[in-house]
PyMOL Python script that loads the backbone (N, CA, C, O; Angstrom):
from pymol import cmd

cmd.read_pdbstr("""\
ATOM      1  N   UNK A   1      38.288 -39.457  45.148  1.00  0.00           N
ATOM      2  CA  UNK A   1      37.629 -39.853  44.209  1.00  0.00           C
ATOM      3  C   UNK A   1      38.519 -39.678  42.901  1.00  0.00           C
ATOM      4  O   UNK A   1      38.958 -38.562  42.623  1.00  0.00           O
ATOM      5  N   UNK A   2      38.770 -40.727  42.139  1.00  0.00           N
ATOM      6  CA  UNK A   2      39.627 -40.623  40.979  1.00  0.00           C
ATOM      7  C   UNK A   2      39.041 -39.798  39.892  1.00  0.00           C
ATOM      8  O   UNK A   2      37.847 -39.546  40.055  1.00  0.00           O
ATOM      9  N   UNK A   3      39.607 -39.309  38.801  1.00  0.00           N
ATOM     10  CA  UNK A   3      38.859 -38.462  37.713  1.00  0.00           C
ATOM     11  C   UNK A   3      38.193 -39.237  36.840  1.00  0.00           C
ATOM     12  O   UNK A   3      37.361 -38.735  36.084  1.00  0.00           O
ATOM     13  N   UNK A   4      38.566 -41.001  36.829  1.00  0.00           N
ATOM     14  CA  UNK A   4      37.559 -41.591  36.347  1.00  0.00           C
ATOM     15  C   UNK A   4      36.509 -41.732  36.706  1.00  0.00           C
ATOM     16  O   UNK A   4      35.560 -41.835  35.929  1.00  0.00           O
ATOM     17  N   UNK A   5      36.396 -41.778  38.092  1.00  0.00           N
ATOM     18  CA  UNK A   5      34.935 -42.094  38.893  1.00  0.00           C
ATOM     19  C   UNK A   5      34.100 -40.585  38.843  1.00  0.00           C
ATOM     20  O   UNK A   5      32.881 -40.473  38.972  1.00  0.00           O
ATOM     21  N   UNK A   6      34.973 -39.569  38.644  1.00  0.00           N
ATOM     22  CA  UNK A   6      34.281 -38.093  38.707  1.00  0.00           C
ATOM     23  C   UNK A   6      33.678 -38.250  37.062  1.00  0.00           C
ATOM     24  O   UNK A   6      32.608 -37.737  36.735  1.00  0.00           O
ATOM     25  N   UNK A   7      34.284 -38.804  36.387  1.00  0.00           N
ATOM     26  CA  UNK A   7      33.624 -38.455  34.990  1.00  0.00           C
ATOM     27  C   UNK A   7      32.373 -39.438  34.820  1.00  0.00           C
ATOM     28  O   UNK A   7      31.484 -39.014  34.082  1.00  0.00           O
ATOM     29  N   UNK A   8      32.207 -40.555  35.340  1.00  0.00           N
ATOM     30  CA  UNK A   8      31.298 -41.477  35.463  1.00  0.00           C
ATOM     31  C   UNK A   8      30.133 -41.268  36.134  1.00  0.00           C
ATOM     32  O   UNK A   8      29.041 -41.751  35.834  1.00  0.00           O
ATOM     33  N   UNK A   9      30.405 -40.457  37.155  1.00  0.00           N
ATOM     34  CA  UNK A   9      29.185 -40.030  38.105  1.00  0.00           C
ATOM     35  C   UNK A   9      28.104 -39.085  37.800  1.00  0.00           C
ATOM     36  O   UNK A   9      28.587 -38.001  37.473  1.00  0.00           O
ATOM     37  N   UNK A  10      26.847 -39.092  37.787  1.00  0.00           N
ATOM     38  CA  UNK A  10      26.011 -37.822  37.232  1.00  0.00           C
ATOM     39  C   UNK A  10      26.282 -36.870  37.753  1.00  0.00           C
ATOM     40  O   UNK A  10      26.853 -36.875  38.844  1.00  0.00           O
ATOM     41  N   UNK A  11      25.922 -35.700  37.068  1.00  0.00           N
ATOM     42  CA  UNK A  11      26.215 -34.214  37.151  1.00  0.00           C
ATOM     43  C   UNK A  11      25.497 -33.905  38.667  1.00  0.00           C
ATOM     44  O   UNK A  11      24.674 -34.720  39.083  1.00  0.00           O
ATOM     45  N   UNK A  12      25.792 -32.849  39.380  1.00  0.00           N
ATOM     46  CA  UNK A  12      25.093 -32.416  40.392  1.00  0.00           C
ATOM     47  C   UNK A  12      23.616 -31.699  39.969  1.00  0.00           C
ATOM     48  O   UNK A  12      23.446 -31.006  38.965  1.00  0.00           O
ATOM     49  N   UNK A  13      22.633 -32.023  40.943  1.00  0.00           N
ATOM     50  CA  UNK A  13      21.506 -31.755  40.683  1.00  0.00           C
ATOM     51  C   UNK A  13      21.298 -30.240  40.375  1.00  0.00           C
ATOM     52  O   UNK A  13      21.772 -29.421  41.162  1.00  0.00           O
ATOM     53  N   UNK A  14      20.504 -29.757  39.094  1.00  0.00           N
ATOM     54  CA  UNK A  14      20.547 -28.324  39.067  1.00  0.00           C
ATOM     55  C   UNK A  14      19.499 -27.687  39.864  1.00  0.00           C
ATOM     56  O   UNK A  14      18.325 -28.049  39.784  1.00  0.00           O
ATOM     57  N   UNK A  15      19.991 -26.529  40.808  1.00  0.00           N
ATOM     58  CA  UNK A  15      19.112 -26.209  41.977  1.00  0.00           C
ATOM     59  C   UNK A  15      17.955 -25.369  41.304  1.00  0.00           C
ATOM     60  O   UNK A  15      17.983 -24.901  40.166  1.00  0.00           O
ATOM     61  N   UNK A  16      17.003 -25.274  42.165  1.00  0.00           N
ATOM     62  CA  UNK A  16      15.467 -24.737  41.824  1.00  0.00           C
ATOM     63  C   UNK A  16      15.709 -23.270  41.501  1.00  0.00           C
ATOM     64  O   UNK A  16      16.563 -22.727  42.202  1.00  0.00           O
ATOM     65  N   UNK A  17      15.169 -22.594  40.652  1.00  0.00           N
ATOM     66  CA  UNK A  17      15.416 -21.321  40.487  1.00  0.00           C
ATOM     67  C   UNK A  17      14.865 -20.493  41.747  1.00  0.00           C
ATOM     68  O   UNK A  17      13.864 -20.916  42.327  1.00  0.00           O
ATOM     69  N   UNK A  18      15.529 -19.270  42.198  1.00  0.00           N
ATOM     70  CA  UNK A  18      15.226 -18.255  42.969  1.00  0.00           C
ATOM     71  C   UNK A  18      13.858 -18.134  43.006  1.00  0.00           C
ATOM     72  O   UNK A  18      13.345 -18.264  41.894  1.00  0.00           O
ATOM     73  N   UNK A  19      13.078 -17.922  43.931  1.00  0.00           N
ATOM     74  CA  UNK A  19      11.386 -17.458  43.947  1.00  0.00           C
ATOM     75  C   UNK A  19      11.623 -15.927  43.273  1.00  0.00           C
ATOM     76  O   UNK A  19      12.610 -15.211  43.439  1.00  0.00           O
ATOM     77  N   UNK A  20      10.570 -15.673  42.561  1.00  0.00           N
ATOM     78  CA  UNK A  20      10.227 -14.584  41.754  1.00  0.00           C
ATOM     79  C   UNK A  20       9.931 -13.648  42.584  1.00  0.00           C
ATOM     80  O   UNK A  20       8.968 -13.867  43.320  1.00  0.00           O
ATOM     81  N   UNK A  21      10.595 -12.451  42.704  1.00  0.00           N
ATOM     82  CA  UNK A  21      10.066 -11.242  43.460  1.00  0.00           C
ATOM     83  C   UNK A  21       9.547 -10.406  42.642  1.00  0.00           C
ATOM     84  O   UNK A  21      10.101 -10.235  41.556  1.00  0.00           O
ATOM     85  N   UNK A  22       8.338  -9.679  42.982  1.00  0.00           N
ATOM     86  CA  UNK A  22       7.760  -8.903  42.201  1.00  0.00           C
ATOM     87  C   UNK A  22       8.535  -7.650  41.982  1.00  0.00           C
ATOM     88  O   UNK A  22       8.798  -6.830  42.862  1.00  0.00           O
ATOM     89  N   UNK A  23       8.908  -7.569  40.610  1.00  0.00           N
ATOM     90  CA  UNK A  23       9.815  -6.207  40.147  1.00  0.00           C
ATOM     91  C   UNK A  23       8.899  -4.944  40.323  1.00  0.00           C
ATOM     92  O   UNK A  23       9.496  -3.868  40.360  1.00  0.00           O
ATOM     93  N   UNK A  24       7.484  -4.927  40.441  1.00  0.00           N
ATOM     94  CA  UNK A  24       7.020  -3.821  40.315  1.00  0.00           C
ATOM     95  C   UNK A  24       7.220  -3.078  41.844  1.00  0.00           C
ATOM     96  O   UNK A  24       6.932  -1.891  41.994  1.00  0.00           O
ATOM     97  N   UNK A  25       7.647  -3.761  42.746  1.00  0.00           N
ATOM     98  CA  UNK A  25       7.751  -2.789  43.881  1.00  0.00           C
ATOM     99  C   UNK A  25       9.250  -1.713  43.786  1.00  0.00           C
ATOM    100  O   UNK A  25       9.581  -0.765  44.497  1.00  0.00           O
ATOM    101  N   UNK A  26       9.956  -2.379  42.532  1.00  0.00           N
ATOM    102  CA  UNK A  26      11.100  -1.007  42.422  1.00  0.00           C
ATOM    103  C   UNK A  26      10.547   0.160  41.290  1.00  0.00           C
ATOM    104  O   UNK A  26      11.296   1.050  40.885  1.00  0.00           O
ATOM    105  N   UNK A  27       9.269   0.035  40.889  1.00  0.00           N
ATOM    106  CA  UNK A  27       8.920   0.944  39.931  1.00  0.00           C
ATOM    107  C   UNK A  27       8.448   2.215  40.747  1.00  0.00           C
ATOM    108  O   UNK A  27       7.914   2.114  41.852  1.00  0.00           O
ATOM    109  N   UNK A  28       8.746   3.694  39.968  1.00  0.00           N
ATOM    110  CA  UNK A  28       8.166   4.713  40.671  1.00  0.00           C
ATOM    111  C   UNK A  28       6.537   4.673  40.656  1.00  0.00           C
ATOM    112  O   UNK A  28       5.847   3.900  39.992  1.00  0.00           O
ATOM    113  N   UNK A  29       6.095   5.673  41.529  1.00  0.00           N
ATOM    114  CA  UNK A  29       4.412   5.586  41.767  1.00  0.00           C
ATOM    115  C   UNK A  29       3.601   5.843  40.689  1.00  0.00           C
ATOM    116  O   UNK A  29       2.467   5.376  40.580  1.00  0.00           O
ATOM    117  N   UNK A  30       4.266   6.752  39.680  1.00  0.00           N
ATOM    118  CA  UNK A  30       3.638   6.756  38.324  1.00  0.00           C
ATOM    119  C   UNK A  30       3.265   5.605  37.512  1.00  0.00           C
ATOM    120  O   UNK A  30       2.204   5.508  36.895  1.00  0.00           O
ATOM    121  N   UNK A  31       4.161   4.774  37.546  1.00  0.00           N
ATOM    122  CA  UNK A  31       4.218   3.344  37.056  1.00  0.00           C
ATOM    123  C   UNK A  31       3.375   2.492  37.845  1.00  0.00           C
ATOM    124  O   UNK A  31       2.497   1.778  37.361  1.00  0.00           O
ATOM    125  N   UNK A  32       3.633   2.570  38.979  1.00  0.00           N
ATOM    126  CA  UNK A  32       2.926   1.563  39.807  1.00  0.00           C
ATOM    127  C   UNK A  32       1.258   1.849  39.557  1.00  0.00           C
ATOM    128  O   UNK A  32       0.559   0.838  39.625  1.00  0.00           O
ATOM    129  N   UNK A  33       0.681   2.920  39.324  1.00  0.00           N
ATOM    130  CA  UNK A  33      -0.450   3.302  39.292  1.00  0.00           C
ATOM    131  C   UNK A  33      -1.046   2.647  38.265  1.00  0.00           C
ATOM    132  O   UNK A  33      -2.241   2.367  38.364  1.00  0.00           O
ATOM    133  N   UNK A  34      -0.175   2.231  36.901  1.00  0.00           N
ATOM    134  CA  UNK A  34      -0.433   1.371  35.708  1.00  0.00           C
ATOM    135  C   UNK A  34      -0.919  -0.071  36.343  1.00  0.00           C
ATOM    136  O   UNK A  34      -1.788  -0.694  35.734  1.00  0.00           O
ATOM    137  N   UNK A  35      -0.485  -0.491  37.298  1.00  0.00           N
ATOM    138  CA  UNK A  35      -0.749  -1.944  37.817  1.00  0.00           C
ATOM    139  C   UNK A  35      -1.715  -1.997  38.753  1.00  0.00           C
ATOM    140  O   UNK A  35      -2.105  -3.127  39.047  1.00  0.00           O
ATOM    141  N   UNK A  36      -2.344  -0.820  39.452  1.00  0.00           N
ATOM    142  CA  UNK A  36      -3.444  -0.899  40.115  1.00  0.00           C
ATOM    143  C   UNK A  36      -4.879  -1.535  39.925  1.00  0.00           C
ATOM    144  O   UNK A  36      -5.616  -1.172  39.008  1.00  0.00           O
ATOM    145  N   UNK A  37      -5.131  -2.229  40.582  1.00  0.00           N
ATOM    146  CA  UNK A  37      -6.536  -3.050  40.177  1.00  0.00           C
ATOM    147  C   UNK A  37      -7.708  -1.819  39.812  1.00  0.00           C
ATOM    148  O   UNK A  37      -7.814  -0.752  40.417  1.00  0.00           O
ATOM    149  N   UNK A  38      -8.433  -2.218  38.809  1.00  0.00           N
ATOM    150  CA  UNK A  38      -9.513  -1.416  38.515  1.00  0.00           C
ATOM    151  C   UNK A  38     -10.845  -1.606  39.086  1.00  0.00           C
ATOM    152  O   UNK A  38     -10.933  -2.686  39.671  1.00  0.00           O
ATOM    153  N   UNK A  39     -12.083  -0.786  39.106  1.00  0.00           N
ATOM    154  CA  UNK A  39     -13.302  -1.041  39.595  1.00  0.00           C
ATOM    155  C   UNK A  39     -13.891  -2.469  38.712  1.00  0.00           C
ATOM    156  O   UNK A  39     -13.652  -2.741  37.536  1.00  0.00           O
ATOM    157  N   UNK A  40     -14.699  -3.226  39.660  1.00  0.00           N
ATOM    158  CA  UNK A  40     -15.238  -4.392  38.399  1.00  0.00           C
ATOM    159  C   UNK A  40     -16.346  -3.711  37.342  1.00  0.00           C
ATOM    160  O   UNK A  40     -17.091  -2.771  37.618  1.00  0.00           O
ATOM    161  N   UNK A  41     -16.286  -4.254  36.360  1.00  0.00           N
ATOM    162  CA  UNK A  41     -17.134  -4.032  35.134  1.00  0.00           C
ATOM    163  C   UNK A  41     -18.507  -3.946  35.773  1.00  0.00           C
ATOM    164  O   UNK A  41     -18.946  -4.907  36.404  1.00  0.00           O
ATOM    165  N   UNK A  42     -19.191  -2.835  35.629  1.00  0.00           N
ATOM    166  CA  UNK A  42     -20.906  -2.985  36.021  1.00  0.00           C
ATOM    167  C   UNK A  42     -21.432  -3.892  35.103  1.00  0.00           C
ATOM    168  O   UNK A  42     -21.044  -4.147  33.962  1.00  0.00           O
ATOM    169  N   UNK A  43     -22.626  -4.477  35.924  1.00  0.00           N
ATOM    170  CA  UNK A  43     -23.313  -5.599  35.452  1.00  0.00           C
ATOM    171  C   UNK A  43     -24.766  -4.875  34.537  1.00  0.00           C
ATOM    172  O   UNK A  43     -25.571  -4.155  35.129  1.00  0.00           O
ATOM    173  N   UNK A  44     -24.901  -5.203  33.090  1.00  0.00           N
ATOM    174  CA  UNK A  44     -25.728  -4.688  32.486  1.00  0.00           C
ATOM    175  C   UNK A  44     -26.703  -5.589  32.045  1.00  0.00           C
ATOM    176  O   UNK A  44     -26.152  -6.550  31.506  1.00  0.00           O
ATOM    177  N   UNK A  45     -28.023  -5.687  32.049  1.00  0.00           N
ATOM    178  CA  UNK A  45     -29.190  -6.583  31.646  1.00  0.00           C
ATOM    179  C   UNK A  45     -28.819  -6.748  30.470  1.00  0.00           C
ATOM    180  O   UNK A  45     -28.310  -5.855  29.793  1.00  0.00           O
ATOM    181  N   UNK A  46     -29.061  -8.090  30.024  1.00  0.00           N
ATOM    182  CA  UNK A  46     -29.073  -8.430  28.788  1.00  0.00           C
ATOM    183  C   UNK A  46     -29.685  -8.029  27.977  1.00  0.00           C
ATOM    184  O   UNK A  46     -30.739  -7.779  28.561  1.00  0.00           O
ATOM    185  N   UNK A  47     -29.875  -7.632  26.507  1.00  0.00           N
ATOM    186  CA  UNK A  47     -31.031  -6.907  25.638  1.00  0.00           C
ATOM    187  C   UNK A  47     -31.922  -7.936  25.556  1.00  0.00           C
ATOM    188  O   UNK A  47     -31.781  -9.104  25.919  1.00  0.00           O
ATOM    189  N   UNK A  48     -33.033  -7.290  24.947  1.00  0.00           N
ATOM    190  CA  UNK A  48     -34.248  -7.831  24.956  1.00  0.00           C
ATOM    191  C   UNK A  48     -34.429  -9.463  24.125  1.00  0.00           C
ATOM    192  O   UNK A  48     -35.140 -10.421  24.427  1.00  0.00           O
ATOM    193  N   UNK A  49     -33.409  -9.254  22.928  1.00  0.00           N
ATOM    194  CA  UNK A  49     -33.464 -10.531  22.330  1.00  0.00           C
ATOM    195  C   UNK A  49     -31.944 -10.768  21.764  1.00  0.00           C
ATOM    196  O   UNK A  49     -31.350  -9.933  21.082  1.00  0.00           O
ATOM    197  N   UNK A  50     -31.447 -11.943  22.125  1.00  0.00           N
ATOM    198  CA  UNK A  50     -29.952 -12.099  21.046  1.00  0.00           C
ATOM    199  C   UNK A  50     -29.975 -12.085  19.909  1.00  0.00           C
ATOM    200  O   UNK A  50     -31.076 -12.321  19.411  1.00  0.00           O
ATOM    201  N   UNK A  51     -28.961 -11.846  19.084  1.00  0.00           N
ATOM    202  CA  UNK A  51     -28.884 -11.371  17.680  1.00  0.00           C
ATOM    203  C   UNK A  51     -29.338 -12.631  16.923  1.00  0.00           C
ATOM    204  O   UNK A  51     -29.908 -12.451  15.847  1.00  0.00           O
ATOM    205  N   UNK A  52     -29.158 -13.820  17.341  1.00  0.00           N
ATOM    206  CA  UNK A  52     -29.373 -14.834  16.658  1.00  0.00           C
ATOM    207  C   UNK A  52     -31.200 -15.282  16.877  1.00  0.00           C
ATOM    208  O   UNK A  52     -31.789 -16.078  16.147  1.00  0.00           O
ATOM    209  N   UNK A  53     -31.785 -14.587  17.976  1.00  0.00           N
ATOM    210  CA  UNK A  53     -33.140 -14.474  18.038  1.00  0.00           C
ATOM    211  C   UNK A  53     -33.993 -13.779  17.370  1.00  0.00           C
ATOM    212  O   UNK A  53     -35.177 -14.091  17.251  1.00  0.00           O
ATOM    213  N   UNK A  54     -33.387 -12.640  16.812  1.00  0.00           N
ATOM    214  CA  UNK A  54     -34.245 -11.340  16.183  1.00  0.00           C
ATOM    215  C   UNK A  54     -34.445 -11.754  14.616  1.00  0.00           C
ATOM    216  O   UNK A  54     -33.624 -12.220  13.825  1.00  0.00           O
ATOM    217  N   UNK A  55     -35.634 -11.467  14.467  1.00  0.00           N
ATOM    218  CA  UNK A  55     -36.103 -11.354  13.189  1.00  0.00           C
ATOM    219  C   UNK A  55     -35.317 -10.718  12.059  1.00  0.00           C
ATOM    220  O   UNK A  55     -35.097  -9.533  12.308  1.00  0.00           O
ATOM    221  N   UNK A  56     -34.906 -11.055  11.093  1.00  0.00           N
ATOM    222  CA  UNK A  56     -34.105 -10.525  10.010  1.00  0.00           C
ATOM    223  C   UNK A  56     -35.152  -9.331   8.999  1.00  0.00           C
ATOM    224  O   UNK A  56     -35.863  -9.708   8.068  1.00  0.00           O
ATOM    225  N   UNK A  57     -35.047  -8.151   9.367  1.00  0.00           N
ATOM    226  CA  UNK A  57     -35.911  -7.307   9.029  1.00  0.00           C
ATOM    227  C   UNK A  57     -35.283  -6.529   7.847  1.00  0.00           C
ATOM    228  O   UNK A  57     -36.014  -6.017   6.999  1.00  0.00           O
ATOM    229  N   UNK A  58     -33.863  -6.430   7.779  1.00  0.00           N
ATOM    230  CA  UNK A  58     -33.144  -6.100   7.098  1.00  0.00           C
ATOM    231  C   UNK A  58     -33.006  -7.021   5.663  1.00  0.00           C
ATOM    232  O   UNK A  58     -32.433  -8.098   5.827  1.00  0.00           O
ATOM    233  N   UNK A  59     -33.420  -6.747   4.418  1.00  0.00           N
ATOM    234  CA  UNK A  59     -33.034  -7.904   3.607  1.00  0.00           C
ATOM    235  C   UNK A  59     -31.922  -7.342   2.545  1.00  0.00           C
ATOM    236  O   UNK A  59     -32.095  -7.012   1.372  1.00  0.00           O
ATOM    237  N   UNK A  60     -30.676  -7.336   3.362  1.00  0.00           N
ATOM    238  CA  UNK A  60     -29.524  -6.986   2.654  1.00  0.00           C
ATOM    239  C   UNK A  60     -29.155  -7.816   1.699  1.00  0.00           C
ATOM    240  O   UNK A  60     -29.327  -9.031   1.807  1.00  0.00           O
ATOM    241  N   UNK A  61     -28.685  -7.339   0.807  1.00  0.00           N
ATOM    242  CA  UNK A  61     -28.063  -8.129  -0.662  1.00  0.00           C
ATOM    243  C   UNK A  61     -26.808  -7.627  -0.904  1.00  0.00           C
ATOM    244  O   UNK A  61     -26.236  -6.823  -0.168  1.00  0.00           O
ATOM    245  N   UNK A  62     -26.384  -8.075  -1.892  1.00  0.00           N
ATOM    246  CA  UNK A  62     -25.051  -7.918  -2.287  1.00  0.00           C
ATOM    247  C   UNK A  62     -25.006  -6.815  -3.363  1.00  0.00           C
ATOM    248  O   UNK A  62     -26.066  -6.230  -3.585  1.00  0.00           O
ATOM    249  N   UNK A  63     -23.924  -6.464  -4.046  1.00  0.00           N
ATOM    250  CA  UNK A  63     -23.993  -5.378  -4.978  1.00  0.00           C
ATOM    251  C   UNK A  63     -24.165  -6.068  -6.670  1.00  0.00           C
ATOM    252  O   UNK A  63     -24.561  -5.459  -7.663  1.00  0.00           O
ATOM    253  N   UNK A  64     -23.710  -7.557  -6.577  1.00  0.00           N
ATOM    254  CA  UNK A  64     -23.958  -7.946  -7.858  1.00  0.00           C
ATOM    255  C   UNK A  64     -25.297  -7.793  -8.678  1.00  0.00           C
ATOM    256  O   UNK A  64     -25.226  -7.911  -9.901  1.00  0.00           O
ATOM    257  N   UNK A  65     -26.633  -7.513  -8.023  1.00  0.00           N
ATOM    258  CA  UNK A  65     -27.605  -7.470  -8.915  1.00  0.00           C
ATOM    259  C   UNK A  65     -27.673  -5.770  -9.355  1.00  0.00           C
ATOM    260  O   UNK A  65     -28.173  -5.401 -10.418  1.00  0.00           O
ATOM    261  N   UNK A  66     -27.148  -4.938  -8.457  1.00  0.00           N
ATOM    262  CA  UNK A  66     -27.029  -3.401  -8.886  1.00  0.00           C
ATOM    263  C   UNK A  66     -25.895  -3.555 -10.008  1.00  0.00           C
ATOM    264  O   UNK A  66     -26.026  -2.799 -10.971  1.00  0.00           O
ATOM    265  N   UNK A  67     -24.991  -4.276 -10.016  1.00  0.00           N
ATOM    266  CA  UNK A  67     -23.803  -3.895 -11.101  1.00  0.00           C
ATOM    267  C   UNK A  67     -24.210  -4.565 -12.262  1.00  0.00           C
ATOM    268  O   UNK A  67     -23.543  -4.251 -13.248  1.00  0.00           O
ATOM    269  N   UNK A  68     -25.137  -5.428 -12.467  1.00  0.00           N
ATOM    270  CA  UNK A  68     -25.964  -5.915 -13.494  1.00  0.00           C
ATOM    271  C   UNK A  68     -26.775  -5.021 -14.260  1.00  0.00           C
ATOM    272  O   UNK A  68     -26.685  -4.756 -15.459  1.00  0.00           O
ATOM    273  N   UNK A  69     -27.798  -4.477 -13.175  1.00  0.00           N
ATOM    274  CA  UNK A  69     -28.648  -3.475 -13.745  1.00  0.00           C
ATOM    275  C   UNK A  69     -28.053  -1.934 -14.322  1.00  0.00           C
ATOM    276  O   UNK A  69     -28.449  -1.296 -15.298  1.00  0.00           O
ATOM    277  N   UNK A  70     -27.157  -1.660 -13.519  1.00  0.00           N
ATOM    278  CA  UNK A  70     -26.409  -0.229 -14.023  1.00  0.00           C
ATOM    279  C   UNK A  70     -25.470  -0.632 -15.353  1.00  0.00           C
ATOM    280  O   UNK A  70     -25.380   0.177 -16.276  1.00  0.00           O
ATOM    281  N   UNK A  71     -24.930  -1.634 -15.394  1.00  0.00           N
ATOM    282  CA  UNK A  71     -24.247  -1.822 -16.752  1.00  0.00           C
ATOM    283  C   UNK A  71     -22.763  -1.367 -16.341  1.00  0.00           C
ATOM    284  O   UNK A  71     -22.094  -0.536 -16.955  1.00  0.00           O
ATOM    285  N   UNK A  72     -22.494  -1.850 -15.545  1.00  0.00           N
ATOM    286  CA  UNK A  72     -20.803  -1.504 -15.144  1.00  0.00           C
ATOM    287  C   UNK A  72     -19.866  -2.404 -15.883  1.00  0.00           C
ATOM    288  O   UNK A  72     -18.672  -2.185 -16.086  1.00  0.00           O
ATOM    289  N   UNK A  73     -20.636  -3.561 -16.303  1.00  0.00           N
ATOM    290  CA  UNK A  73     -19.584  -4.338 -16.990  1.00  0.00           C
ATOM    291  C   UNK A  73     -20.278  -4.794 -18.373  1.00  0.00           C
ATOM    292  O   UNK A  73     -21.220  -5.585 -18.319  1.00  0.00           O
ATOM    293  N   UNK A  74     -19.927  -4.417 -19.321  1.00  0.00           N
ATOM    294  CA  UNK A  74     -20.621  -4.737 -20.626  1.00  0.00           C
ATOM    295  C   UNK A  74     -19.702  -6.047 -21.148  1.00  0.00           C
ATOM    296  O   UNK A  74     -18.473  -6.006 -21.208  1.00  0.00           O
ATOM    297  N   UNK A  75     -20.378  -7.019 -21.454  1.00  0.00           N
ATOM    298  CA  UNK A  75     -19.760  -8.373 -21.805  1.00  0.00           C
ATOM    299  C   UNK A  75     -19.010  -8.027 -23.124  1.00  0.00           C
ATOM    300  O   UNK A  75     -17.909  -8.553 -23.287  1.00  0.00           O
ATOM    301  N   UNK A  76     -19.561  -7.086 -24.201  1.00  0.00           N
ATOM    302  CA  UNK A  76     -18.720  -7.089 -25.036  1.00  0.00           C
ATOM    303  C   UNK A  76     -17.551  -6.223 -25.028  1.00  0.00           C
ATOM    304  O   UNK A  76     -16.872  -6.154 -26.053  1.00  0.00           O
ATOM    305  N   UNK A  77     -17.245  -5.572 -24.022  1.00  0.00           N
ATOM    306  CA  UNK A  77     -15.981  -5.207 -23.788  1.00  0.00           C
ATOM    307  C   UNK A  77     -14.906  -6.009 -23.089  1.00  0.00           C
ATOM    308  O   UNK A  77     -13.728  -5.690 -22.932  1.00  0.00           O
ATOM    309  N   UNK A  78     -15.483  -7.033 -22.725  1.00  0.00           N
ATOM    310  CA  UNK A  78     -14.551  -8.125 -21.746  1.00  0.00           C
ATOM    311  C   UNK A  78     -13.636  -8.952 -23.042  1.00  0.00           C
ATOM    312  O   UNK A  78     -14.138  -9.336 -24.099  1.00  0.00           O
ATOM    313  N   UNK A  79     -12.085  -9.110 -22.616  1.00  0.00           N
ATOM    314  CA  UNK A  79     -11.365  -9.630 -23.466  1.00  0.00           C
ATOM    315  C   UNK A  79     -11.421 -10.947 -23.527  1.00  0.00           C
ATOM    316  O   UNK A  79     -11.662 -11.429 -22.420  1.00  0.00           O
ATOM    317  N   UNK A  80     -11.286 -11.793 -24.443  1.00  0.00           N
ATOM    318  CA  UNK A  80     -11.477 -13.222 -24.722  1.00  0.00           C
ATOM    319  C   UNK A  80     -10.329 -13.615 -23.573  1.00  0.00           C
ATOM    320  O   UNK A  80      -9.342 -12.951 -23.258  1.00  0.00           O
ATOM    321  N   UNK A  81     -10.754 -14.858 -23.067  1.00  0.00           N
ATOM    322  CA  UNK A  81      -9.800 -15.600 -22.132  1.00  0.00           C
ATOM    323  C   UNK A  81      -8.195 -15.840 -22.922  1.00  0.00           C
ATOM    324  O   UNK A  81      -8.039 -15.977 -24.135  1.00  0.00           O
ATOM    325  N   UNK A  82      -7.430 -15.845 -22.192  1.00  0.00           N
ATOM    326  CA  UNK A  82      -6.013 -16.224 -22.586  1.00  0.00           C
ATOM    327  C   UNK A  82      -5.792 -17.821 -22.364  1.00  0.00           C
ATOM    328  O   UNK A  82      -5.944 -18.492 -21.344  1.00  0.00           O
ATOM    329  N   UNK A  83      -5.359 -18.215 -23.736  1.00  0.00           N
ATOM    330  CA  UNK A  83      -5.245 -19.851 -23.507  1.00  0.00           C
ATOM    331  C   UNK A  83      -3.573 -20.037 -22.798  1.00  0.00           C
ATOM    332  O   UNK A  83      -2.684 -19.370 -23.326  1.00  0.00           O
ATOM    333  N   UNK A  84      -3.280 -20.782 -21.832  1.00  0.00           N
ATOM    334  CA  UNK A  84      -2.272 -20.939 -21.255  1.00  0.00           C
ATOM    335  C   UNK A  84      -1.654 -22.339 -21.639  1.00  0.00           C
ATOM    336  O   UNK A  84      -2.437 -23.286 -21.558  1.00  0.00           O
ATOM    337  N   UNK A  85      -0.375 -22.608 -22.042  1.00  0.00           N
ATOM    338  CA  UNK A  85      -0.309 -24.056 -22.467  1.00  0.00           C
ATOM    339  C   UNK A  85       0.455 -24.918 -21.221  1.00  0.00           C
ATOM    340  O   UNK A  85       1.562 -24.742 -20.711  1.00  0.00           O
ATOM    341  N   UNK A  86      -0.288 -25.625 -21.027  1.00  0.00           N
ATOM    342  CA  UNK A  86      -0.165 -26.504 -19.729  1.00  0.00           C
ATOM    343  C   UNK A  86       1.305 -27.529 -20.125  1.00  0.00           C
ATOM    344  O   UNK A  86       1.811 -27.735 -21.228  1.00  0.00           O
ATOM    345  N   UNK A  87       1.654 -27.964 -18.956  1.00  0.00           N
ATOM    346  CA  UNK A  87       2.816 -28.725 -19.020  1.00  0.00           C
ATOM    347  C   UNK A  87       2.932 -30.064 -19.831  1.00  0.00           C
ATOM    348  O   UNK A  87       3.921 -30.479 -20.435  1.00  0.00           O
ATOM    349  N   UNK A  88       1.703 -30.641 -19.706  1.00  0.00           N
ATOM    350  CA  UNK A  88       1.322 -32.007 -20.697  1.00  0.00           C
ATOM    351  C   UNK A  88       1.657 -31.436 -21.946  1.00  0.00           C
ATOM    352  O   UNK A  88       2.680 -31.863 -22.481  1.00  0.00           O
ATOM    353  N   UNK A  89       0.820 -30.310 -22.683  1.00  0.00           N
ATOM    354  CA  UNK A  89       0.821 -30.084 -23.920  1.00  0.00           C
ATOM    355  C   UNK A  89       2.417 -29.678 -24.427  1.00  0.00           C
ATOM    356  O   UNK A  89       2.600 -29.731 -25.644  1.00  0.00           O
ATOM    357  N   UNK A  90       3.313 -29.367 -23.761  1.00  0.00           N
ATOM    358  CA  UNK A  90       4.858 -29.050 -24.093  1.00  0.00           C
ATOM    359  C   UNK A  90       5.524 -30.139 -24.574  1.00  0.00           C
ATOM    360  O   UNK A  90       6.715 -30.051 -24.873  1.00  0.00           O
TER     361      UNK A  90
END
""", "prot")
cmd.dss("prot")
cmd.show_as("cartoon", "prot")
cmd.util.cbc("prot")
cmd.orient("prot")
């Protein structure tokens, strides 16, 4: 085969990768214990009602109404809003 023909011929096919061997077989016993299968999770019966089926007996609200009643934010102490010059105003 001439060098010109060798340059035109397709490259040889890439061999498939070797089969993966389990590298855990080379680990010491204390580390092999980490890969041991565990016992299955025990079955628990479902609760009486699902969360979305329960009646909402707790009427939780936010803290906004509490802040207004307690007077934590006095409107007279609020600074006036700052005016920012926009690009169109320049």
